[in-house]
DRENVOMAR-483790 format. One record per residue (C-alpha): z, x, y; residue number from 0. Coordinates in steps of 0.5 Angstrom, whole numbers, padded with zeros to 4 digits. Each point is the difference from the previous one (the first is absolute). Example, Ala and Ser with C-alpha at 12.3 -4.5 7.8 and 13.67 -1.06 7.14 Angstrom:
<r><z>0016</z><x>0025</x><y>-0009</y><n>0</n></r>
<r><z>-0002</z><x>0002</x><y>0007</y><n>1</n></r>
This chain:
<r><z>0035</z><x>0018</x><y>-0004</y><n>0</n></r>
<r><z>-0008</z><x>0001</x><y>0000</y><n>1</n></r>
<r><z>-0004</z><x>-0006</x><y>0001</y><n>2</n></r>
<r><z>-0007</z><x>0001</x><y>-0002</y><n>3</n></r>
<r><z>-0006</z><x>-0005</x><y>-0001</y><n>4</n></r>
<r><z>-0008</z><x>0001</x><y>-0002</y><n>5</n></r>
<r><z>-0004</z><x>-0006</x><y>0001</y><n>6</n></r>
<r><z>-0007</z><x>0000</x><y>-0004</y><n>7</n></r>
<r><z>-0005</z><x>-0005</x><y>0003</y><n>8</n></r>
<r><z>-0004</z><x>-0003</x><y>-0005</y><n>9</n></r>
<r><z>-0007</z><x>-0004</x><y>0000</y><n>10</n></r>
<r><z>0001</z><x>-0007</x><y>0001</y><n>11</n></r>
<r><z>-0004</z><x>-0001</x><y>-0006</y><n>12</n></r>
<r><z>0005</z><x>0004</x><y>-0004</y><n>13</n></r>
<r><z>0003</z><x>-0002</x><y>-0006</y><n>14</n></r>
<r><z>0007</z><x>0000</x><y>0001</y><n>15</n></r>
<r><z>0002</z><x>-0002</x><y>-0006</y><n>16</n></r>
<r><z>-0001</z><x>0008</x><y>-0002</y><n>17</n></r>
<r><z>0006</z><x>0002</x><y>0005</y><n>18</n></r>
<r><z>0004</z><x>-0006</x><y>-0003</y><n>19</n></r>
<r><z>-0001</z><x>0003</x><y>-0007</y><n>20</n></r>
<r><z>0001</z><x>0007</x><y>0003</y><n>21</n></r>
<r><z>0007</z><x>-0002</x><y>0003</y><n>22</n></r>
<r><z>0001</z><x>-0004</x><y>-0007</y><n>23</n></r>
<r><z>-0001</z><x>0006</x><y>-0004</y><n>24</n></r>
<r><z>0002</z><x>0006</x><y>0004</y><n>25</n></r>
<r><z>0005</z><x>-0003</x><y>0005</y><n>26</n></r>
<r><z>0006</z><x>0001</x><y>-0005</y><n>27</n></r>
<r><z>-0001</z><x>0008</x><y>0000</y><n>28</n></r>
<r><z>0004</z><x>0001</x><y>0006</y><n>29</n></r>
<r><z>0006</z><x>-0005</x><y>-0002</y><n>30</n></r>
<r><z>0004</z><x>0006</x><y>-0001</y><n>31</n></r>
<r><z>-0003</z><x>0005</x><y>0004</y><n>32</n></r>
<r><z>0006</z><x>0005</x><y>0003</y><n>33</n></r>
<r><z>0000</z><x>0001</x><y>0008</y><n>34</n></r>
<r><z>-0004</z><x>-0007</x><y>0001</y><n>35</n></r>
<r><z>0004</z><x>-0005</x><y>0003</y><n>36</n></r>
<r><z>-0005</z><x>-0006</x><y>-0001</y><n>37</n></r>
<r><z>-0008</z><x>-0001</x><y>0000</y><n>38</n></r>
<r><z>-0003</z><x>-0006</x><y>0001</y><n>39</n></r>
<r><z>-0006</z><x>-0002</x><y>-0003</y><n>40</n></r>
<r><z>-0004</z><x>-0003</x><y>0006</y><n>41</n></r>
<r><z>-0006</z><x>-0004</x><y>0000</y><n>42</n></r>
<r><z>-0005</z><x>-0004</x><y>0005</y><n>43</n></r>
<r><z>-0005</z><x>-0005</x><y>-0003</y><n>44</n></r>
<r><z>-0005</z><x>-0004</x><y>0003</y><n>45</n></r>
<r><z>0001</z><x>-0005</x><y>-0005</y><n>46</n></r>
<r><z>0007</z><x>-0001</x><y>0003</y><n>47</n></r>
<r><z>-0002</z><x>-0001</x><y>0007</y><n>48</n></r>
<r><z>0000</z><x>0007</x><y>0002</y><n>49</n></r>
<r><z>-0005</z><x>0003</x><y>0004</y><n>50</n></r>
<r><z>-0002</z><x>0006</x><y>-0004</y><n>51</n></r>
<r><z>0002</z><x>0003</x><y>-0007</y><n>52</n></r>
<r><z>0004</z><x>0006</x><y>-0001</y><n>53</n></r>
<r><z>0005</z><x>0003</x><y>-0004</y><n>54</n></r>
<r><z>0006</z><x>0003</x><y>0004</y><n>55</n></r>
<r><z>0006</z><x>0003</x><y>-0004</y><n>56</n></r>
<r><z>0006</z><x>0001</x><y>0005</y><n>57</n></r>
<r><z>0005</z><x>0005</x><y>-0002</y><n>58</n></r>
<r><z>0007</z><x>0002</x><y>0002</y><n>59</n></r>
<r><z>0002</z><x>0007</x><y>-0002</y><n>60</n></r>
<r><z>0007</z><x>0002</x><y>-0001</y><n>61</n></r>
<r><z>-0002</z><x>0007</x><y>-0001</y><n>62</n></r>
<r><z>-0006</z><x>0004</x><y>0003</y><n>63</n></r>
<r><z>-0001</z><x>0005</x><y>-0006</y><n>64</n></r>
<r><z>-0001</z><x>-0006</x><y>-0004</y><n>65</n></r>
<r><z>-0005</z><x>-0003</x><y>0005</y><n>66</n></r>
<r><z>-0004</z><x>0007</x><y>0000</y><n>67</n></r>
<r><z>0000</z><x>0000</x><y>-0007</y><n>68</n></r>
<r><z>-0003</z><x>-0007</x><y>-0001</y><n>69</n></r>
<r><z>-0005</z><x>0002</x><y>0006</y><n>70</n></r>
<r><z>-0002</z><x>0007</x><y>-0001</y><n>71</n></r>
<r><z>0003</z><x>0003</x><y>-0006</y><n>72</n></r>
<r><z>-0004</z><x>-0004</x><y>-0006</y><n>73</n></r>
<r><z>0006</z><x>-0006</x><y>-0001</y><n>74</n></r>
<r><z>-0004</z><x>-0006</x><y>0001</y><n>75</n></r>
<r><z>-0005</z><x>0000</x><y>0006</y><n>76</n></r>
<r><z>-0005</z><x>0003</x><y>-0003</y><n>77</n></r>
<r><z>-0002</z><x>-0007</x><y>-0003</y><n>78</n></r>
<r><z>-0001</z><x>-0003</x><y>0006</y><n>79</n></r>
<r><z>-0004</z><x>0006</x><y>0003</y><n>80</n></r>
<r><z>-0005</z><x>0000</x><y>-0007</y><n>81</n></r>
<r><z>-0001</z><x>-0008</x><y>0001</y><n>82</n></r>
<r><z>0000</z><x>-0001</x><y>0007</y><n>83</n></r>
<r><z>-0001</z><x>0006</x><y>0004</y><n>84</n></r>
<r><z>0006</z><x>0004</x><y>0004</y><n>85</n></r>
<r><z>0002</z><x>-0005</x><y>0005</y><n>86</n></r>
<r><z>0004</z><x>0001</x><y>0006</y><n>87</n></r>
<r><z>0008</z><x>0000</x><y>-0001</y><n>88</n></r>
<r><z>0004</z><x>-0003</x><y>0006</y><n>89</n></r>
<r><z>0007</z><x>0003</x><y>0000</y><n>90</n></r>
<r><z>0006</z><x>-0002</x><y>0004</y><n>91</n></r>
<r><z>0007</z><x>0003</x><y>0000</y><n>92</n></r>
<r><z>0007</z><x>-0002</x><y>0000</y><n>93</n></r>
<r><z>0002</z><x>-0007</x><y>0001</y><n>94</n></r>
<r><z>0004</z><x>-0005</x><y>-0004</y><n>95</n></r>
<r><z>0000</z><x>-0005</x><y>-0006</y><n>96</n></r>
<r><z>0003</z><x>-0007</x><y>0001</y><n>97</n></r>
<r><z>0001</z><x>-0004</x><y>-0006</y><n>98</n></r>
<r><z>-0001</z><x>-0008</x><y>0000</y><n>99</n></r>
<r><z>0003</z><x>-0006</x><y>-0004</y><n>100</n></r>
<r><z>-0006</z><x>0001</x><y>-0004</y><n>101</n></r>
<r><z>0001</z><x>0007</x><y>-0002</y><n>102</n></r>
<r><z>0001</z><x>-0002</x><y>-0007</y><n>103</n></r>
<r><z>-0007</z><x>-0003</x><y>-0001</y><n>104</n></r>
<r><z>-0007</z><x>0003</x><y>-0001</y><n>105</n></r>
<r><z>-0003</z><x>-0001</x><y>0007</y><n>106</n></r>
<r><z>-0007</z><x>-0004</x><y>0000</y><n>107</n></r>
<r><z>-0002</z><x>0002</x><y>0007</y><n>108</n></r>
<r><z>0000</z><x>0005</x><y>0006</y><n>109</n></r>
<r><z>-0001</z><x>0001</x><y>0007</y><n>110</n></r>
<r><z>-0001</z><x>0006</x><y>0003</y><n>111</n></r>
<r><z>0001</z><x>0001</x><y>0008</y><n>112</n></r>
<r><z>0000</z><x>0006</x><y>0005</y><n>113</n></r>
<r><z>0005</z><x>0000</x><y>0006</y><n>114</n></r>
<r><z>-0002</z><x>0004</x><y>0005</y><n>115</n></r>
<r><z>0005</z><x>0004</x><y>0004</y><n>116</n></r>
<r><z>0000</z><x>-0001</x><y>0008</y><n>117</n></r>
<r><z>-0003</z><x>0005</x><y>0003</y><n>118</n></r>
<r><z>0005</z><x>0005</x><y>0003</y><n>119</n></r>
<r><z>0007</z><x>-0003</x><y>-0003</y><n>120</n></r>
<r><z>0005</z><x>0004</x><y>-0004</y><n>121</n></r>
<r><z>-0003</z><x>0000</x><y>-0008</y><n>122</n></r>
<r><z>0007</z><x>-0002</x><y>-0002</y><n>123</n></r>
<r><z>0001</z><x>-0006</x><y>0004</y><n>124</n></r>
<r><z>-0007</z><x>-0002</x><y>-0003</y><n>125</n></r>
<r><z>0002</z><x>0001</x><y>-0007</y><n>126</n></r>
<r><z>0006</z><x>-0004</x><y>0001</y><n>127</n></r>
<r><z>-0004</z><x>-0006</x><y>0003</y><n>128</n></r>
<r><z>-0005</z><x>0001</x><y>-0006</y><n>129</n></r>
<r><z>0007</z><x>0000</x><y>-0005</y><n>130</n></r>
<r><z>0002</z><x>-0006</x><y>0003</y><n>131</n></r>
<r><z>-0007</z><x>-0004</x><y>-0001</y><n>132</n></r>
<r><z>0001</z><x>0003</x><y>-0007</y><n>133</n></r>
<r><z>0007</z><x>-0003</x><y>-0001</y><n>134</n></r>
<r><z>-0002</z><x>-0007</x><y>0003</y><n>135</n></r>
<r><z>-0006</z><x>0000</x><y>-0005</y><n>136</n></r>
<r><z>0004</z><x>0002</x><y>-0006</y><n>137</n></r>
<r><z>0005</z><x>-0006</x><y>0002</y><n>138</n></r>
<r><z>-0006</z><x>-0005</x><y>-0001</y><n>139</n></r>
<r><z>0000</z><x>-0004</x><y>-0006</y><n>140</n></r>
<r><z>-0005</z><x>0002</x><y>-0005</y><n>141</n></r>
<r><z>0000</z><x>0007</x><y>0002</y><n>142</n></r>
<r><z>0001</z><x>0006</x><y>-0006</y><n>143</n></r>
<r><z>0000</z><x>0005</x><y>0005</y><n>144</n></r>
<r><z>-0002</z><x>0003</x><y>0007</y><n>145</n></r>
<r><z>-0001</z><x>0008</x><y>0001</y><n>146</n></r>
<r><z>-0002</z><x>0004</x><y>0006</y><n>147</n></r>
<r><z>-0002</z><x>0007</x><y>0002</y><n>148</n></r>
<r><z>-0003</z><x>0004</x><y>0006</y><n>149</n></r>
<r><z>-0007</z><x>0003</x><y>0001</y><n>150</n></r>
<r><z>0002</z><x>0005</x><y>0005</y><n>151</n></r>
<r><z>-0007</z><x>0002</x><y>0002</y><n>152</n></r>
<r><z>-0002</z><x>-0007</x><y>0002</y><n>153</n></r>
<r><z>0008</z><x>-0002</x><y>0002</y><n>154</n></r>
<r><z>-0001</z><x>-0007</x><y>-0004</y><n>155</n></r>
<r><z>0004</z><x>-0002</x><y>-0006</y><n>156</n></r>
<r><z>-0002</z><x>-0004</x><y>-0006</y><n>157</n></r>
<r><z>0004</z><x>-0005</x><y>-0003</y><n>158</n></r>
<r><z>-0002</z><x>-0003</x><y>-0007</y><n>159</n></r>
<r><z>0003</z><x>-0007</x><y>-0002</y><n>160</n></r>
<r><z>0000</z><x>-0002</x><y>-0007</y><n>161</n></r>
<r><z>0001</z><x>-0007</x><y>-0001</y><n>162</n></r>
<r><z>0001</z><x>-0005</x><y>-0007</y><n>163</n></r>
<r><z>-0005</z><x>-0005</x><y>0004</y><n>164</n></r>
<r><z>-0006</z><x>0000</x><y>0004</y><n>165</n></r>
<r><z>0001</z><x>0002</x><y>0007</y><n>166</n></r>
<r><z>-0001</z><x>-0006</x><y>0006</y><n>167</n></r>
<r><z>-0003</z><x>0002</x><y>0006</y><n>168</n></r>
<r><z>0003</z><x>0007</x><y>0000</y><n>169</n></r>
<r><z>-0004</z><x>0006</x><y>0004</y><n>170</n></r>
<r><z>-0002</z><x>0006</x><y>-0004</y><n>171</n></r>
<r><z>-0005</z><x>0001</x><y>-0006</y><n>172</n></r>
<r><z>0002</z><x>-0004</x><y>-0006</y><n>173</n></r>
<r><z>-0001</z><x>0002</x><y>-0007</y><n>174</n></r>
<r><z>0002</z><x>-0003</x><y>-0007</y><n>175</n></r>
<r><z>0005</z><x>0005</x><y>-0004</y><n>176</n></r>
<r><z>-0003</z><x>0001</x><y>-0007</y><n>177</n></r>
<r><z>0006</z><x>0004</x><y>-0003</y><n>178</n></r>
<r><z>0006</z><x>0004</x><y>0003</y><n>179</n></r>
<r><z>0002</z><x>0006</x><y>-0002</y><n>180</n></r>
<r><z>0007</z><x>0001</x><y>0003</y><n>181</n></r>
<r><z>0004</z><x>0006</x><y>-0004</y><n>182</n></r>
<r><z>0004</z><x>0003</x><y>0006</y><n>183</n></r>
<r><z>0001</z><x>-0007</x><y>0004</y><n>184</n></r>
<r><z>0007</z><x>0001</x><y>0000</y><n>185</n></r>
<r><z>-0001</z><x>0007</x><y>0003</y><n>186</n></r>
<r><z>-0004</z><x>-0002</x><y>0006</y><n>187</n></r>
<r><z>0004</z><x>0001</x><y>0007</y><n>188</n></r>
<r><z>0003</z><x>-0006</x><y>0002</y><n>189</n></r>
């Protein structure tokens, strides 16, 4: 599994209706995309109480060739580059996907957190610790799913929790989910 996310920061006075319309019109384009586990169309909006406006899709890819085709072989990412410029795409590898009790419902919110690995600690032990955290979070009521993967440059894990409700008092970056494409969700590593 490869996790990927780019975040396009938008001005405070940006009409976020443009982003909502973009997702409404184009979001279903990846609903059947081969090689994609899921794409959560994530948005931060000052009108919702967020400190910034941003469009920040998060992907879980089952197939690295499908990810390459999307990003640099002309099968999708060109629209982002044309409309917003080429953003930095963060990537993380491995990890697990943990379904929650809300897996059958469309998530409305997401929380992304980073979990640093302890210095000089065994990466396997740290990955097991993150997986335990993800498993516990997935067991909380209202959770659609939790996924995690590792950045081996920074030695930290990213954890994405999709929820069917607004998060309450959780650390991390909060987003609204405007669409979820999940053609290969059943193939994500558990």
